N, C-alpha and C positions, 0 to 999 in steps of 0.2 A: 504556554508556547503557541504561537498563532498559526493559524492555517495558511501554507503556502499560496499566494496568489500570483497569477501571471501579470507580468510587467513589473513586479516588485523584485527585489534581490531575494534569493532563496540559496539554501545550501547548494554548493557546487556551481553557482551561475550568479554573476552580477547583472546579467540582462533580464532575468526572470522570464525567459521564453516559456509559452506553455508547457512544453514537454518537460522542461526542467523542473517547474513546479509540480507537475504531476509525479515526477520520479522522486522529487523530495517529499511529497506527501505519502506516496507508497513506501519509500524506504525507512520513513520514521515510525511506521507500525508494521503490524502484521497484515495490513490489507493485501500486500502482494501475494501472501499465502492464500487469501480469500479469492482473489482474482484467478489465481492458479487452479484452485479446486473448481471454480465455475466453468472454467474453460474445459474441464475434462467431462462435461455433460451432466446429465440429470442424475441425481443421488438421492438417497433418503437423508434428511436433515441430521440425523445421527452422525452419518459419514462425514459431513461438513463439520460439525462440532469437532468430531475426534481428529480430523485433519489440521483444522486451524490450531488446535491446542499444540501441536508440534511446532508450528511456527511462532507462536507467542513469545516474545523475548522475555528473559528472565531479568527481574529488575532487582 
């Protein structure tokens, strides 16, 4: 699976606008959970690890 790039067709968008490429990248992984946790302010690394495990998709 390739990394979505602005200007190329991505999931949900034929135009590949930068915001759509970003949403495709965040939506396909648990990266959105990481961004959410980082937005909550400084925390010990263990808190991040525990929280990210909740967002990790089950394959």
